[in-house]
N, C-alpha and C positions, 0 to 999 in steps of 0.2 A: 680430562677429556679422553682418557683411555677407554672408558666404557662405550661412548658413542662411536669411537673409531672401531672398537671390536665388533659392535653390532653391524656397522657398515661392512666390515670385512666378512662377517658371517653371512650377511645377505648376498654379497658378491660371490662367495664360495657356493652358496646354495644355487644361485642363478647360473653358475657355470657348470657345476658338477651334476646337479640333479637331472637336467635335460640329457646330458650325455649318458648317465646311468640308465635312464628310461629308454633312450634310443637303442642301447645295447641289450636291454632285457627282452626276453621272448614271451613274457606273460601278458603285456598290455593287450595284444590282439586276442588272447584267450579270455581275458577278463576286462572288457572295455569299461564296465561300470566302476570297477576298482581303480582302473587307470584314470578315469575321469576324476575320481575323488583324490587320487595322489597328485595329479597335476594341479588341481585347485589348491591343495595344501601347500605345494611347492611355491606357487605364486603368492599365496597368502603369507607364507613365511618371509619371502622377500619384501613384501609390503610392510609386514609387521616390523621387520628389522629397520626399515627406513623410518617408519613412524616413531618407534621408540628412540632411535638415534636423534631424530628431530626434536622430540620432546625433551630428552635429557640435555641436548645441546642448548635449546632455548632456555631451559631452567637454569643451566649453568651460566648463560650469557646475560640473562635479564632477570632482575629481582622480581619484577611484576609477574613473570611466568613461574619462577621457582617457588614463590610463596604459596599459590593455590595448589600446585602439583604436590608439594610436600607439606600441606597444611596439617594433616593429621599424623605425620611421621614423628617419632621421637627424635630428640636432639642428636644422639649418636648416629642415627640413620642419615640425617641431613648432613652431618659432618663427613660421613663416609662418601657422599657423592660430591664433596668439595664444591659446593655452589658458590658462585661469585669469584672463583679463582681462575676463570678461563680467560682466554684472550680473543684475538680476532678470528682464530680458527673456529671457535664455537659459534660466533655470530654468522660467519659465512656458511657453515654447515647447516645451521638452523634455517637460514633464509633460503638456501638452495633447496633443501628438502621440503620446506613449506611451499615453495613455488612448484616443485614437482608434484606435491600432493594436490594443490589447487588445479594444476594442469590435468592431472588424472581425473579429477571430478568433472572438469570442463569437458574432457574427451568423452567421458561416460554420458554426460548430459547431452552432448551433441549426438552421440550414437543412439540414445533413446529417442531424441527428437526425430532423427532421420528414420529410425525404424517405424515410429508412429506415422510419419508422413508416407512412407512406402506402404504401410499396412492400410492406411485410409485410401490411398490411390488404388491399391489392388482390390480392396473391397468395393470401391466405386466402379471399377472396371468389371468386376465380377457381377455386381448388381445390374450393370448395363447389359451384359451378355446373358445373364440368367435372372430376369426380373422376378420379384417375389409374386407368389400367387395371391389371388384375392383373399383378404383376411389374414395373410401371413405377415409377420413383422419382418421388415427388411434386415437381412444379415443374421437372422435367428436360426436358420436351418443348419443343423449339425453336419449335413452332407449335401453337397451341391454337385449336380451332374451338369457338365459344361460341354457344349457342342465343340468338337475339335477333331482335326485330322491326325494329330500326333498323340499317341498313347502317353498319358502322363497322370500323375496323382501327386498332390501336395497338401499341406495344411497351412492355414492362415492363423497365426496366433492372435489372440485378442479375447474379448469377452462377448459371446462365447467363441472358442476356437472353432474353425470350420474346416472340414475335409472336402477337398475338391478333386473330382475325378472326371476325366474327359470321356466322351462317348467312344472314342477310338480305343481307350483302355478297356472299356466295358466289352467291346467287340473282341479284343485280342486276348485278354486274360481269361484263362479257362478254369472253371470250377473254383477251387479253394485258393487259386492264385490271387484273385481280387481280394479275398478276405485277408490274405497275407500282406498285401500292399497296404490295405486300410489299417491292419494291426501295426504295421511299421510306422505309419504316420501318427496313429494314436499314441504309440510309444513316445514319439517326439513331444506330443502335446502334454501327456501326463508327466513326463520328466522335466518339462519346461526347459528344453534344450535351447530355446531362443535366448534365454537370459545368459547362458554360458557363452553363446556365440557373440552376443552384444558386448559382454564384459571383456572377452578376449580380443575382440576387434578394437574396442576402445583403447586398451593398453598397447596393442601392437601399432595402431595408428598414432597414438600419442607419443610413443617412444620407439620409433622405427629402428633405432640403432642398438636396441637392447635385445639380444638374440633370444633370451628366455621368453619374452612376450610374443615374439614372432612364432616361436615353436609352440607356445601355448595356444595361439590362435589356430595354427595348422592342425595340431593334434585334436583340438576340440571339434573341428569340422569332420575329422576322420572318425574319431571315437564315438561321436553321437550317432553316426550312421551305423557303426558296428553294434552299438547297444540297441538301436531300434531293430536292426536285423535279428538280433537274438530274441527280442520280444516277439517278433513275428514267427521265428522258427520254432520257438517253444510251443506255440499254439498250433501251427499248421505244418511244421516239418521243415527241415533245411532244404530238401530238394524242391519242395513247392515254392519256398521263398526265393531260392536261386533262379528257378525258371521264371518267376514273376519279374525279377530284376532283368533277366535276359530279354523277355518280351517287351518290357518298357524301354529298353535302351539299345536294342539291336539296330534300329534305324538311325541312330545318332553317331555311328562310326566309332563307338568306344571300344569295340573289340578288334579294331584294325591295328595296323602297325604304327599309324601316326598318333602322337599324343593328343589328347583332347582335354577339355575342362572337366570331363567326367572320367579321367583315367583311373580313378579309384574303384570304379564299378567292377572291372574284371577281377581285381583283388578281392572284392567283397564276394563275388560269385565263387571264386576259388576257395575262399575261407568257408563258405557255406557247404560246398561239396566235399571238402576235406576237413571236417570239423576237428579242431585240436582238442586234446584232453584238457578238461577244466582243472583248475587248481583245487587242491583239497580245501576243505572248509577251514582247517587250521592255518594253512598258508594264507588264505584270503584274509583271515582275521589278523595274522601277523602283519601283512601288508597294510591293512587298514589302520592298525595301531601305529606302525612305523611312519605312516604318512602324517602323523600329528606333529610335523616339524614346526608349525607356528608356535608351539609351546616352548621350544628351545630358546628363541630370543627373549621370551618373557622371563624364563628362568635365569638367563644370563643377566638381564636387567636387574633382577632382584639380588644377585650375588653380593654386591657391596652392602646392601641393607641387611641381609641375613648374616653376613659376617659381623657386622657391627652389633647386632642383637645377640649373636652367639658368643 
């Protein structure tokens, strides 16, 4: 049972050390797309460690699991994993991790159901406030202009995704500022950021006492906005994008001394007005390759078998 325990320890170390290293690094704000990839790989590594530990524990505890898992393995490899020699610890570990996996799937399913319910409700409200024109299929318009006194713009995920902008935003945004806002929202739609938010929310809600999942959710909400800001600024300029953010949010008190739910907006504006130096292509490539940490637990799981064959 040394290997399942080692995999659990590796997963725990990844869950503790990786968020701290990322919090101390200065490059995630400079390269939000790379940071999104790294965070996904970190969480995937933790989940892979748990899944492999569960599989090997179950294979060691129950013959009915071990036989199909090692069906095509040579005899020395099977002996290397010491199947059938485990005790109560293997049973408990396998059951606990299996319950955790089922709970994760249940939380993700719940999040998807809730998201679909919210999306249907918002589309129904949108259709009520902005009815379809004669001959137009309801919900098919890629851009919907909504009567509203507050300047706002957002996108509704779905098939097809819809961009919604209020008439107050049309009156306030000048020139290319509206184009920058729409490009920001289209950046969310093209990158399917909604799936990242749903997965991170499911893990954080399902395991509220696991700090890595809470940090994953918080960073996803922050980084997807930075990534979409970069999409808009590359097309329409950083100053234009920053001014558009100010115009959309200045009436919501986000630039005052009191904290609000949109406290990240001033930081985004400051980032756009003082653009950091991007990482070199070589360093981005190194970070992307180093983020492939989910491969490490797989290699660790294969160590006994490779030794037996070697």
